[in-house]
All heavy atoms as a GROMACS GRO file, in nm:
protein
  570
    1MET      N    1  -1.804  -1.284   0.071
    1MET     CA    2  -1.687  -1.212   0.023
    1MET      C    3  -1.621  -1.139   0.140
    1MET      O    4  -1.684  -1.064   0.215
    1MET     CB    5  -1.729  -1.111  -0.085
    1MET     CG    6  -1.618  -1.029  -0.139
    1MET     SD    7  -1.681  -0.923  -0.268
    1MET     CE    8  -1.532  -0.875  -0.344
    2THR      N    9  -1.496  -1.159   0.158
    2THR     CA   10  -1.420  -1.093   0.263
    2THR      C   11  -1.381  -0.955   0.225
    2THR      O   12  -1.342  -0.931   0.110
    2THR     CB   13  -1.292  -1.177   0.293
    2THR    OG1   14  -1.331  -1.310   0.323
    2THR    CG2   15  -1.220  -1.120   0.413
    3THR      N   16  -1.395  -0.862   0.316
    3THR     CA   17  -1.357  -0.722   0.287
    3THR      C   18  -1.244  -0.680   0.377
    3THR      O   19  -1.218  -0.742   0.480
    3THR     CB   20  -1.474  -0.627   0.305
    3THR    OG1   21  -1.522  -0.635   0.438
    3THR    CG2   22  -1.587  -0.663   0.208
    4TYR      N   23  -1.178  -0.573   0.343
    4TYR     CA   24  -1.072  -0.520   0.423
    4TYR      C   25  -1.108  -0.374   0.458
    4TYR      O   26  -1.109  -0.288   0.371
    4TYR     CB   27  -0.936  -0.521   0.345
    4TYR     CG   28  -0.817  -0.493   0.429
    4TYR    CD1   29  -0.756  -0.594   0.496
    4TYR    CD2   30  -0.773  -0.363   0.448
    4TYR    CE1   31  -0.645  -0.570   0.577
    4TYR    CE2   32  -0.665  -0.334   0.532
    4TYR     CZ   33  -0.601  -0.443   0.594
    4TYR     OH   34  -0.496  -0.418   0.673
    5ASN      N   35  -1.140  -0.352   0.586
    5ASN     CA   36  -1.182  -0.222   0.633
    5ASN      C   37  -1.290  -0.160   0.545
    5ASN      O   38  -1.287  -0.042   0.516
    5ASN     CB   39  -1.063  -0.125   0.640
    5ASN     CG   40  -0.967  -0.160   0.751
    5ASN    OD1   41  -1.004  -0.233   0.846
    5ASN    ND2   42  -0.846  -0.112   0.742
    6GLY      N   43  -1.387  -0.243   0.500
    6GLY     CA   44  -1.497  -0.197   0.419
    6GLY      C   45  -1.467  -0.190   0.271
    6GLY      O   46  -1.553  -0.156   0.191
    7HIS      N   47  -1.349  -0.222   0.228
    7HIS     CA   48  -1.307  -0.220   0.087
    7HIS      C   49  -1.293  -0.363   0.037
    7HIS      O   50  -1.284  -0.457   0.116
    7HIS     CB   51  -1.177  -0.144   0.068
    7HIS     CG   52  -1.186   0.002   0.099
    7HIS    ND1   53  -1.227   0.094   0.007
    7HIS    CD2   54  -1.168   0.068   0.218
    7HIS    CE1   55  -1.230   0.215   0.066
    7HIS    NE2   56  -1.193   0.200   0.195
    8LYS      N   57  -1.293  -0.378  -0.095
    8LYS     CA   58  -1.288  -0.513  -0.157
    8LYS      C   59  -1.158  -0.587  -0.121
    8LYS      O   60  -1.154  -0.706  -0.118
    8LYS     CB   61  -1.301  -0.505  -0.308
    8LYS     CG   62  -1.441  -0.465  -0.350
    8LYS     CD   63  -1.450  -0.467  -0.497
    8LYS     CE   64  -1.594  -0.433  -0.536
    8LYS     NZ   65  -1.615  -0.438  -0.681
    9SER      N   66  -1.048  -0.513  -0.107
    9SER     CA   67  -0.920  -0.576  -0.082
    9SER      C   68  -0.826  -0.483  -0.008
    9SER      O   69  -0.854  -0.361   0.007
    9SER     CB   70  -0.850  -0.617  -0.214
    9SER     OG   71  -0.819  -0.498  -0.289
   10TRP      N   72  -0.710  -0.532   0.038
   10TRP     CA   73  -0.615  -0.450   0.101
   10TRP      C   74  -0.568  -0.340   0.004
   10TRP      O   75  -0.549  -0.225   0.042
   10TRP     CB   76  -0.494  -0.534   0.146
   10TRP     CG   77  -0.384  -0.449   0.200
   10TRP    CD1   78  -0.371  -0.406   0.332
   10TRP    CD2   79  -0.272  -0.395   0.135
   10TRP    NE1   80  -0.258  -0.328   0.347
   10TRP    CE2   81  -0.194  -0.320   0.224
   10TRP    CE3   82  -0.227  -0.403   0.002
   10TRP    CZ2   83  -0.077  -0.258   0.191
   10TRP    CZ3   84  -0.111  -0.334  -0.030
   10TRP    CH2   85  -0.038  -0.263   0.063
   11ASN      N   86  -0.544  -0.376  -0.120
   11ASN     CA   87  -0.494  -0.282  -0.217
   11ASN      C   88  -0.596  -0.167  -0.237
   11ASN      O   89  -0.558  -0.052  -0.243
   11ASN     CB   90  -0.461  -0.348  -0.353
   11ASN     CG   91  -0.385  -0.263  -0.444
   11ASN    OD1   92  -0.270  -0.230  -0.416
   11ASN    ND2   93  -0.445  -0.223  -0.552
   12ALA      N   94  -0.722  -0.203  -0.251
   12ALA     CA   95  -0.826  -0.096  -0.267
   12ALA      C   96  -0.828  -0.003  -0.146
   12ALA      O   97  -0.839   0.117  -0.162
   12ALA     CB   98  -0.961  -0.162  -0.288
   13TRP      N   99  -0.820  -0.059  -0.028
   13TRP     CA  100  -0.818   0.020   0.092
   13TRP      C  101  -0.694   0.111   0.095
   13TRP      O  102  -0.702   0.227   0.129
   13TRP     CB  103  -0.819  -0.069   0.217
   13TRP     CG  104  -0.790   0.004   0.345
   13TRP    CD1  105  -0.877   0.087   0.411
   13TRP    CD2  106  -0.668   0.004   0.414
   13TRP    NE1  107  -0.813   0.137   0.523
   13TRP    CE2  108  -0.685   0.085   0.529
   13TRP    CE3  109  -0.547  -0.060   0.395
   13TRP    CZ2  110  -0.582   0.109   0.619
   13TRP    CZ3  111  -0.443  -0.039   0.487
   13TRP    CH2  112  -0.465   0.042   0.596
   14ASN      N  113  -0.579   0.052   0.060
   14ASN     CA  114  -0.453   0.127   0.069
   14ASN      C  115  -0.451   0.242  -0.033
   14ASN      O  116  -0.414   0.354   0.002
   14ASN     CB  117  -0.338   0.031   0.040
   14ASN     CG  118  -0.205   0.090   0.072
   14ASN    OD1  119  -0.143   0.152  -0.010
   14ASN    ND2  120  -0.160   0.072   0.195
   15VAL      N  121  -0.501   0.220  -0.155
   15VAL     CA  122  -0.505   0.327  -0.254
   15VAL      C  123  -0.599   0.436  -0.208
   15VAL      O  124  -0.569   0.554  -0.220
   15VAL     CB  125  -0.545   0.268  -0.391
   15VAL    CG1  126  -0.584   0.377  -0.490
   15VAL    CG2  127  -0.433   0.183  -0.450
   16SER      N  128  -0.714   0.396  -0.158
   16SER     CA  129  -0.810   0.497  -0.108
   16SER      C  130  -0.750   0.579   0.004
   16SER      O  131  -0.767   0.699   0.009
   16SER     CB  132  -0.938   0.424  -0.064
   16SER     OG  133  -1.030   0.516  -0.014
   17LEU      N  134  -0.684   0.512   0.094
   17LEU     CA  135  -0.621   0.579   0.209
   17LEU      C  136  -0.522   0.684   0.158
   17LEU      O  137  -0.523   0.798   0.207
   17LEU     CB  138  -0.552   0.477   0.297
   17LEU     CG  139  -0.486   0.527   0.422
   17LEU    CD1  140  -0.590   0.569   0.524
   17LEU    CD2  141  -0.396   0.418   0.479
   18TRP      N  142  -0.438   0.650   0.065
   18TRP     CA  143  -0.335   0.740   0.017
   18TRP      C  144  -0.393   0.855  -0.064
   18TRP      O  145  -0.352   0.973  -0.050
   18TRP     CB  146  -0.225   0.670  -0.057
   18TRP     CG  147  -0.133   0.604   0.036
   18TRP    CD1  148  -0.130   0.471   0.076
   18TRP    CD2  149  -0.037   0.666   0.122
   18TRP    NE1  150  -0.037   0.449   0.171
   18TRP    CE2  151   0.025   0.570   0.202
   18TRP    CE3  152   0.010   0.797   0.137
   18TRP    CZ2  153   0.122   0.596   0.295
   18TRP    CZ3  154   0.111   0.822   0.228
   18TRP    CH2  155   0.167   0.724   0.305
   19ILE      N  156  -0.491   0.828  -0.147
   19ILE     CA  157  -0.554   0.935  -0.224
   19ILE      C  158  -0.621   1.035  -0.134
   19ILE      O  159  -0.613   1.156  -0.149
   19ILE     CB  160  -0.650   0.880  -0.331
   19ILE    CG1  161  -0.574   0.811  -0.444
   19ILE    CG2  162  -0.739   0.991  -0.387
   19ILE    CD1  163  -0.660   0.744  -0.547
   20ASN      N  164  -0.693   0.983  -0.033
   20ASN     CA  165  -0.766   1.072   0.060
   20ASN      C  166  -0.672   1.143   0.162
   20ASN      O  167  -0.718   1.241   0.223
   20ASN     CB  168  -0.871   0.991   0.131
   20ASN     CG  169  -0.988   0.962   0.041
   20ASN    OD1  170  -1.049   1.054  -0.014
   20ASN    ND2  171  -1.020   0.835   0.016
   21ASN      N  172  -0.555   1.097   0.183
   21ASN     CA  173  -0.467   1.156   0.282
   21ASN      C  174  -0.348   1.233   0.226
   21ASN      O  175  -0.280   1.300   0.298
   21ASN     CB  176  -0.411   1.051   0.380
   21ASN     CG  177  -0.522   1.003   0.473
   21ASN    OD1  178  -0.599   1.082   0.526
   21ASN    ND2  179  -0.531   0.873   0.494
   22ASP      N  180  -0.328   1.224   0.094
   22ASP     CA  181  -0.221   1.302   0.029
   22ASP      C  182  -0.286   1.428  -0.030
   22ASP      O  183  -0.366   1.418  -0.123
   22ASP     CB  184  -0.156   1.220  -0.082
   22ASP     CG  185  -0.046   1.291  -0.153
   22ASP    OD1  186  -0.057   1.412  -0.178
   22ASP    OD2  187   0.056   1.224  -0.182
   23GLU      N  188  -0.258   1.542   0.031
   23GLU     CA  189  -0.325   1.666  -0.007
   23GLU      C  190  -0.322   1.697  -0.155
   23GLU      O  191  -0.425   1.726  -0.214
   23GLU     CB  192  -0.264   1.783   0.071
   23GLU     CG  193  -0.327   1.919   0.043
   23GLU     CD  194  -0.439   1.951   0.138
   23GLU    OE1  195  -0.445   1.900   0.249
   23GLU    OE2  196  -0.524   2.032   0.099
   24SER      N  197  -0.206   1.691  -0.217
   24SER     CA  198  -0.199   1.724  -0.361
   24SER      C  199  -0.269   1.620  -0.448
   24SER      O  200  -0.335   1.655  -0.545
   24SER     CB  201  -0.051   1.741  -0.402
   24SER     OG  202   0.019   1.619  -0.384
   25LEU      N  203  -0.258   1.494  -0.411
   25LEU     CA  204  -0.325   1.387  -0.488
   25LEU      C  205  -0.475   1.399  -0.470
   25LEU      O  206  -0.550   1.382  -0.565
   25LEU     CB  207  -0.274   1.251  -0.439
   25LEU     CG  208  -0.310   1.131  -0.522
   25LEU    CD1  209  -0.271   1.147  -0.670
   25LEU    CD2  210  -0.240   1.009  -0.465
   26TYR      N  211  -0.520   1.429  -0.347
   26TYR     CA  212  -0.663   1.448  -0.322
   26TYR      C  213  -0.720   1.562  -0.404
   26TYR      O  214  -0.822   1.549  -0.470
   26TYR     CB  215  -0.684   1.474  -0.172
   26TYR     CG  216  -0.829   1.504  -0.136
   26TYR    CD1  217  -0.918   1.399  -0.121
   26TYR    CD2  218  -0.873   1.633  -0.123
   26TYR    CE1  219  -1.051   1.422  -0.087
   26TYR    CE2  220  -1.005   1.659  -0.092
   26TYR     CZ  221  -1.093   1.556  -0.072
   26TYR     OH  222  -1.226   1.579  -0.042
   27ARG      N  223  -0.651   1.677  -0.404
   27ARG     CA  224  -0.698   1.791  -0.484
   27ARG      C  225  -0.701   1.760  -0.633
   27ARG      O  226  -0.793   1.802  -0.703
   27ARG     CB  227  -0.608   1.912  -0.456
   27ARG     CG  228  -0.631   1.972  -0.322
   27ARG     CD  229  -0.536   2.088  -0.295
   27ARG     NE  230  -0.546   2.133  -0.162
   27ARG     CZ  231  -0.573   2.256  -0.128
   27ARG    NH1  232  -0.591   2.349  -0.219
   27ARG    NH2  233  -0.583   2.290   0.000
   28PHE      N  234  -0.600   1.690  -0.682
   28PHE     CA  235  -0.597   1.648  -0.821
   28PHE      C  236  -0.716   1.559  -0.854
   28PHE      O  237  -0.780   1.576  -0.952
   28PHE     CB  238  -0.465   1.582  -0.852
   28PHE     CG  239  -0.443   1.544  -0.994
   28PHE    CD1  240  -0.465   1.639  -1.097
   28PHE    CD2  241  -0.394   1.421  -1.031
   28PHE    CE1  242  -0.445   1.608  -1.229
   28PHE    CE2  243  -0.373   1.387  -1.163
   28PHE     CZ  244  -0.398   1.483  -1.262
   29ALA      N  245  -0.741   1.461  -0.768
   29ALA     CA  246  -0.854   1.369  -0.787
   29ALA      C  247  -0.987   1.443  -0.784
   29ALA      O  248  -1.076   1.417  -0.869
   29ALA     CB  249  -0.856   1.258  -0.680
   30VAL      N  250  -1.004   1.537  -0.692
   30VAL     CA  251  -1.128   1.616  -0.685
   30VAL      C  252  -1.147   1.698  -0.814
   30VAL      O  253  -1.254   1.703  -0.869
   30VAL     CB  254  -1.130   1.705  -0.562
   30VAL    CG1  255  -1.244   1.805  -0.565
   30VAL    CG2  256  -1.141   1.619  -0.434
   31SER      N  257  -1.039   1.762  -0.859
   31SER     CA  258  -1.053   1.844  -0.979
   31SER      C  259  -1.085   1.761  -1.099
   31SER      O  260  -1.167   1.800  -1.187
   31SER     CB  261  -0.924   1.925  -1.003
   31SER     OG  262  -0.814   1.844  -1.041
   32LEU      N  263  -1.026   1.643  -1.112
   32LEU     CA  264  -1.059   1.553  -1.225
   32LEU      C  265  -1.201   1.504  -1.217
   32LEU      O  266  -1.270   1.498  -1.318
   32LEU     CB  267  -0.961   1.434  -1.227
   32LEU     CG  268  -0.819   1.462  -1.267
   32LEU    CD1  269  -0.734   1.336  -1.249
   32LEU    CD2  270  -0.811   1.513  -1.410
   33ALA      N  271  -1.248   1.471  -1.098
   33ALA     CA  272  -1.386   1.421  -1.079
   33ALA      C  273  -1.486   1.533  -1.112
   33ALA      O  274  -1.589   1.508  -1.179
   33ALA     CB  275  -1.408   1.374  -0.936
   34LYS      N  276  -1.456   1.657  -1.072
   34LYS     CA  277  -1.545   1.768  -1.105
   34LYS      C  278  -1.544   1.801  -1.253
   34LYS      O  279  -1.652   1.831  -1.311
   34LYS     CB  280  -1.508   1.890  -1.024
   34LYS     CG  281  -1.546   1.881  -0.880
   34LYS     CD  282  -1.510   2.007  -0.807
   34LYS     CE  283  -1.552   1.998  -0.659
   34LYS     NZ  284  -1.513   2.118  -0.586
   35GLN      N  285  -1.428   1.794  -1.317
   35GLN     CA  286  -1.416   1.832  -1.456
   35GLN      C  287  -1.468   1.724  -1.551
   35GLN      O  288  -1.537   1.755  -1.650
   35GLN     CB  289  -1.269   1.860  -1.487
   35GLN     CG  290  -1.247   1.916  -1.625
   35GLN     CD  291  -1.102   1.958  -1.644
   35GLN    OE1  292  -1.017   1.941  -1.560
   35GLN    NE2  293  -1.073   2.015  -1.761
   36TYR      N  294  -1.441   1.597  -1.521
   36TYR     CA  295  -1.472   1.488  -1.615
   36TYR      C  296  -1.572   1.386  -1.562
   36TYR      O  297  -1.617   1.296  -1.636
   36TYR     CB  298  -1.344   1.413  -1.652
   36TYR     CG  299  -1.240   1.497  -1.718
   36TYR    CD1  300  -1.128   1.540  -1.645
   36TYR    CD2  301  -1.254   1.535  -1.850
   36TYR    CE1  302  -1.030   1.614  -1.708
   36TYR    CE2  303  -1.156   1.612  -1.912
   36TYR     CZ  304  -1.047   1.653  -1.839
   36TYR     OH  305  -0.949   1.729  -1.903
   37GLY      N  306  -1.605   1.390  -1.430
   37GLY     CA  307  -1.689   1.289  -1.372
   37GLY      C  308  -1.599   1.179  -1.318
   37GLY      O  309  -1.478   1.176  -1.347
   38ILE      N  310  -1.653   1.089  -1.240
   38ILE     CA  311  -1.574   0.985  -1.172
   38ILE      C  312  -1.510   0.890  -1.275
   38ILE      O  313  -1.393   0.856  -1.266
   38ILE     CB  314  -1.656   0.910  -1.074
   38ILE    CG1  315  -1.692   1.000  -0.956
   38ILE    CG2  316  -1.584   0.785  -1.020
   38ILE    CD1  317  -1.788   0.941  -0.856
   39GLY      N  318  -1.588   0.843  -1.374
   39GLY     CA  319  -1.535   0.743  -1.468
   39GLY      C  320  -1.414   0.795  -1.546
   39GLY      O  321  -1.308   0.731  -1.543
   40VAL      N  322  -1.429   0.903  -1.619
   40VAL     CA  323  -1.318   0.955  -1.697
   40VAL      C  324  -1.209   1.012  -1.608
   40VAL      O  325  -1.088   0.995  -1.635
   40VAL     CB  326  -1.368   1.062  -1.798
   40VAL    CG1  327  -1.253   1.126  -1.875
   40VAL    CG2  328  -1.469   1.001  -1.892
   41GLY      N  329  -1.248   1.077  -1.499
   41GLY     CA  330  -1.150   1.131  -1.405
   41GLY      C  331  -1.061   1.022  -1.348
   41GLY      O  332  -0.938   1.041  -1.334
   42ALA      N  333  -1.121   0.906  -1.315
   42ALA     CA  334  -1.042   0.793  -1.262
   42ALA      C  335  -0.945   0.743  -1.366
   42ALA      O  336  -0.833   0.708  -1.333
   42ALA     CB  337  -1.138   0.684  -1.215
   43VAL      N  338  -0.986   0.737  -1.491
   43VAL     CA  339  -0.896   0.691  -1.598
   43VAL      C  340  -0.779   0.788  -1.614
   43VAL      O  341  -0.664   0.748  -1.624
   43VAL     CB  342  -0.973   0.679  -1.732
   43VAL    CG1  343  -0.875   0.656  -1.849
   43VAL    CG2  344  -1.076   0.566  -1.725
   44LYS      N  345  -0.807   0.917  -1.612
   44LYS     CA  346  -0.699   1.016  -1.619
   44LYS      C  347  -0.605   1.007  -1.501
   44LYS      O  348  -0.483   1.018  -1.518
   44LYS     CB  349  -0.758   1.159  -1.631
   44LYS     CG  350  -0.826   1.181  -1.766
   44LYS     CD  351  -0.865   1.324  -1.785
   44LYS     CE  352  -0.919   1.345  -1.922
   44LYS     NZ  353  -0.824   1.337  -2.033
   45LEU      N  354  -0.657   0.988  -1.382
   45LEU     CA  355  -0.570   0.974  -1.264
   45LEU      C  356  -0.489   0.845  -1.273
   45LEU      O  357  -0.370   0.846  -1.240
   45LEU     CB  358  -0.655   0.978  -1.136
   45LEU     CG  359  -0.580   0.978  -1.002
   45LEU    CD1  360  -0.481   1.095  -0.996
   45LEU    CD2  361  -0.677   0.983  -0.887
   46ALA      N  362  -0.553   0.738  -1.314
   46ALA     CA  363  -0.478   0.611  -1.331
   46ALA      C  364  -0.362   0.625  -1.433
   46ALA      O  365  -0.256   0.573  -1.409
   46ALA     CB  366  -0.577   0.500  -1.378
   47ASN      N  367  -0.388   0.696  -1.541
   47ASN     CA  368  -0.283   0.719  -1.640
   47ASN      C  369  -0.171   0.805  -1.582
   47ASN      O  370  -0.055   0.781  -1.609
   47ASN     CB  371  -0.338   0.785  -1.765
   47ASN     CG  372  -0.418   0.691  -1.851
   47ASN    OD1  373  -0.401   0.568  -1.842
   47ASN    ND2  374  -0.512   0.741  -1.926
   48ALA      N  375  -0.207   0.904  -1.499
   48ALA     CA  376  -0.106   0.991  -1.436
   48ALA      C  377  -0.020   0.912  -1.338
   48ALA      O  378   0.097   0.938  -1.319
   48ALA     CB  379  -0.171   1.108  -1.368
   49LEU      N  380  -0.080   0.810  -1.275
   49LEU     CA  381  -0.010   0.731  -1.173
   49LEU      C  382   0.037   0.599  -1.224
   49LEU      O  383   0.081   0.514  -1.149
   49LEU     CB  384  -0.105   0.708  -1.052
   49LEU     CG  385  -0.147   0.834  -0.978
   49LEU    CD1  386  -0.254   0.801  -0.876
   49LEU    CD2  387  -0.028   0.900  -0.908
   50ARG      N  388   0.034   0.575  -1.353
   50ARG     CA  389   0.071   0.446  -1.412
   50ARG      C  390   0.208   0.403  -1.367
   50ARG      O  391   0.303   0.479  -1.375
   50ARG     CB  392   0.067   0.454  -1.565
   50ARG     CG  393   0.110   0.323  -1.630
   50ARG     CD  394   0.090   0.320  -1.777
   50ARG     NE  395  -0.053   0.292  -1.800
   50ARG     CZ  396  -0.125   0.356  -1.888
   50ARG    NH1  397  -0.073   0.449  -1.964
   50ARG    NH2  398  -0.253   0.322  -1.903
   51GLY      N  399   0.215   0.283  -1.314
   51GLY     CA  400   0.345   0.228  -1.271
   51GLY      C  401   0.386   0.268  -1.131
   51GLY      O  402   0.480   0.214  -1.077
   52GLU      N  403   0.314   0.361  -1.069
   52GLU     CA  404   0.350   0.402  -0.937
   52GLU      C  405   0.278   0.317  -0.832
   52GLU      O  406   0.179   0.252  -0.858
   52GLU     CB  407   0.313   0.549  -0.912
   52GLU     CG  408   0.396   0.645  -0.993
   52GLU     CD  409   0.371   0.791  -0.951
   52GLU    OE1  410   0.346   0.818  -0.836
   52GLU    OE2  411   0.372   0.874  -1.043
   53LYS      N  412   0.336   0.313  -0.714
   53LYS     CA  413   0.275   0.241  -0.601
   53LYS      C  414   0.263   0.339  -0.482
   53LYS      O  415   0.332   0.437  -0.475
   53LYS     CB  416   0.361   0.123  -0.560
   53LYS     CG  417   0.369   0.015  -0.664
   53LYS     CD  418   0.450  -0.104  -0.614
   53LYS     CE  419   0.451  -0.212  -0.720
   53LYS     NZ  420   0.516  -0.330  -0.671
   54THR      N  421   0.175   0.304  -0.390
   54THR     CA  422   0.164   0.382  -0.268
   54THR      C  423   0.289   0.355  -0.187
   54THR      O  424   0.362   0.260  -0.210
   54THR     CB  425   0.041   0.336  -0.184
   54THR    OG1  426   0.063   0.206  -0.132
   54THR    CG2  427  -0.088   0.342  -0.266
   55PRO      N  428   0.318   0.444  -0.090
   55PRO     CA  429   0.438   0.422  -0.009
   55PRO      C  430   0.437   0.285   0.063
   55PRO      O  431   0.542   0.235   0.101
   55PRO     CB  432   0.433   0.536   0.092
   55PRO     CG  433   0.367   0.646   0.013
   55PRO     CD  434   0.262   0.576  -0.066
   56ASP      N  435   0.315   0.232   0.081
   56ASP     CA  436   0.305   0.097   0.149
   56ASP      C  437   0.314  -0.017   0.050
   56ASP      O  438   0.301  -0.133   0.091
   56ASP     CB  439   0.171   0.089   0.224
   56ASP     CG  440   0.164   0.188   0.339
   56ASP    OD1  441   0.269   0.231   0.386
   56ASP    OD2  442   0.052   0.218   0.381
   57GLY      N  443   0.326   0.012  -0.080
   57GLY     CA  444   0.337  -0.094  -0.179
   57GLY      C  445   0.213  -0.128  -0.252
   57GLY      O  446   0.209  -0.219  -0.335
   58GLY      N  447   0.101  -0.054  -0.226
   58GLY     CA  448  -0.023  -0.080  -0.299
   58GLY      C  449  -0.011  -0.026  -0.442
   58GLY      O  450   0.054   0.072  -0.467
   59VAL      N  451  -0.075  -0.096  -0.535
   59VAL     CA  452  -0.070  -0.058  -0.676
   59VAL      C  453  -0.187   0.033  -0.708
   59VAL      O  454  -0.298   0.005  -0.678
   59VAL     CB  455  -0.077  -0.182  -0.763
   59VAL    CG1  456  -0.073  -0.146  -0.911
   59VAL    CG2  457   0.040  -0.278  -0.732
   60TYR      N  458  -0.155   0.152  -0.768
   60TYR     CA  459  -0.259   0.240  -0.815
   60TYR      C  460  -0.318   0.181  -0.946
   60TYR      O  461  -0.261   0.195  -1.051
   60TYR     CB  462  -0.203   0.378  -0.847
   60TYR     CG  463  -0.169   0.462  -0.722
   60TYR    CD1  464  -0.039   0.488  -0.689
   60TYR    CD2  465  -0.270   0.518  -0.645
   60TYR    CE1  466  -0.004   0.564  -0.579
   60TYR    CE2  467  -0.240   0.594  -0.534
   60TYR     CZ  468  -0.108   0.620  -0.503
   60TYR     OH  469  -0.078   0.696  -0.396
   61ASN      N  470  -0.430   0.111  -0.935
   61ASN     CA  471  -0.495   0.059  -1.054
   61ASN      C  472  -0.630   0.124  -1.068
   61ASN      O  473  -0.684   0.186  -0.978
   61ASN     CB  474  -0.502  -0.094  -1.053
   61ASN     CG  475  -0.583  -0.147  -0.938
   61ASN    OD1  476  -0.686  -0.094  -0.901
   61ASN    ND2  477  -0.537  -0.257  -0.882
   62LEU      N  478  -0.688   0.110  -1.187
   62LEU     CA  479  -0.810   0.180  -1.220
   62LEU      C  480  -0.927   0.144  -1.126
   62LEU      O  481  -1.002   0.232  -1.081
   62LEU     CB  482  -0.851   0.154  -1.364
   62LEU     CG  483  -0.976   0.225  -1.417
   62LEU    CD1  484  -0.969   0.376  -1.396
   62LEU    CD2  485  -1.004   0.188  -1.559
   63THR      N  486  -0.939   0.019  -1.095
   63THR     CA  487  -1.051  -0.026  -1.008
   63THR      C  488  -1.040   0.039  -0.870
   63THR      O  489  -1.141   0.089  -0.819
   63THR     CB  490  -1.052  -0.177  -0.996
   63THR    OG1  491  -1.060  -0.236  -1.126
   63THR    CG2  492  -1.166  -0.227  -0.910
   64CYS      N  493  -0.923   0.040  -0.815
   64CYS     CA  494  -0.903   0.100  -0.679
   64CYS      C  495  -0.921   0.249  -0.683
   64CYS      O  496  -0.981   0.311  -0.592
   64CYS     CB  497  -0.768   0.060  -0.623
   64CYS     SG  498  -0.748  -0.117  -0.598
   65ILE      N  499  -0.871   0.314  -0.786
   65ILE     CA  500  -0.881   0.457  -0.797
   65ILE      C  501  -1.030   0.497  -0.816
   65ILE      O  502  -1.077   0.590  -0.755
   65ILE     CB  503  -0.795   0.512  -0.914
   65ILE    CG1  504  -0.646   0.497  -0.880
   65ILE    CG2  505  -0.832   0.654  -0.953
   65ILE    CD1  506  -0.552   0.526  -0.990
   66ARG      N  507  -1.100   0.423  -0.896
   66ARG     CA  508  -1.243   0.455  -0.917
   66ARG      C  509  -1.321   0.441  -0.786
   66ARG      O  510  -1.401   0.528  -0.757
   66ARG     CB  511  -1.301   0.359  -1.023
   66ARG     CG  512  -1.438   0.400  -1.072
   66ARG     CD  513  -1.491   0.308  -1.180
   66ARG     NE  514  -1.419   0.333  -1.300
   66ARG     CZ  515  -1.374   0.234  -1.381
   66ARG    NH1  516  -1.391   0.111  -1.350
   66ARG    NH2  517  -1.308   0.263  -1.492
   67ALA      N  518  -1.294   0.339  -0.708
   67ALA     CA  519  -1.357   0.322  -0.580
   67ALA      C  520  -1.323   0.438  -0.484
   67ALA      O  521  -1.409   0.489  -0.415
   67ALA     CB  522  -1.318   0.190  -0.517
   68ALA      N  523  -1.196   0.477  -0.483
   68ALA     CA  524  -1.154   0.589  -0.398
   68ALA      C  525  -1.221   0.719  -0.439
   68ALA      O  526  -1.262   0.799  -0.353
   68ALA     CB  527  -1.003   0.599  -0.401
   69MET      N  528  -1.235   0.740  -0.569
   69MET     CA  529  -1.296   0.864  -0.613
   69MET      C  530  -1.444   0.870  -0.587
   69MET      O  531  -1.502   0.977  -0.565
   69MET     CB  532  -1.268   0.887  -0.763
   69MET     CG  533  -1.121   0.925  -0.786
   69MET     SD  534  -1.078   0.953  -0.957
   69MET     CE  535  -1.151   1.111  -0.985
   70ARG      N  536  -1.510   0.757  -0.576
   70ARG     CA  537  -1.651   0.754  -0.533
   70ARG      C  538  -1.667   0.805  -0.393
   70ARG      O  539  -1.769   0.866  -0.360
   70ARG     CB  540  -1.709   0.612  -0.546
   70ARG     CG  541  -1.748   0.576  -0.683
   70ARG     CD  542  -1.828   0.449  -0.690
   70ARG     NE  543  -1.808   0.387  -0.821
   70ARG     CZ  544  -1.739   0.275  -0.842
   70ARG    NH1  545  -1.684   0.210  -0.744
   70ARG    NH2  546  -1.727   0.231  -0.961
   71GLU      N  547  -1.569   0.780  -0.310
   71GLU     CA  548  -1.572   0.828  -0.171
   71GLU      C  549  -1.549   0.980  -0.166
   71GLU      O  550  -1.602   1.047  -0.076
   71GLU     CB  551  -1.467   0.758  -0.088
   71GLU     CG  552  -1.491   0.613  -0.068
   71GLU     CD  553  -1.378   0.546   0.008
   71GLU    OE1  554  -1.290   0.620   0.063
   71GLU    OE2  555  -1.374   0.423   0.011
   72ILE      N  556  -1.473   1.031  -0.258
   72ILE     CA  557  -1.440   1.174  -0.258
   72ILE      C  558  -1.557   1.260  -0.294
   72ILE      O  559  -1.586   1.361  -0.230
   72ILE     CB  560  -1.323   1.200  -0.353
   72ILE    CG1  561  -1.193   1.141  -0.300
   72ILE    CG2  562  -1.303   1.351  -0.379
   72ILE    CD1  563  -1.076   1.145  -0.397
   73VAL      N  564  -1.628   1.219  -0.399
   73VAL     CA  565  -1.738   1.302  -0.452
   73VAL      C  566  -1.864   1.269  -0.389
   73VAL      O  567  -1.899   1.171  -0.345
   73VAL     CB  568  -1.745   1.286  -0.604
   73VAL    CG1  569  -1.860   1.364  -0.663
   73VAL    CG2  570  -1.615   1.329  -0.667
   0.00000   0.00000   0.00000
């Protein structure tokens, strides 16, 4: 399986990069993870970001958000 900078795909890497580097998004993700855990927190974050893309064009989807939140906590 080919990886992209240690992530499953370019999109997963891109979403992780933006969540971890956007201060307000990072704080929101951390608060959701602490309050609900990674699984439910990721679903809530995915719902909040539904239809949005990273500035580089990556899609915020549940799988990528869940992987990024595992790195945070």
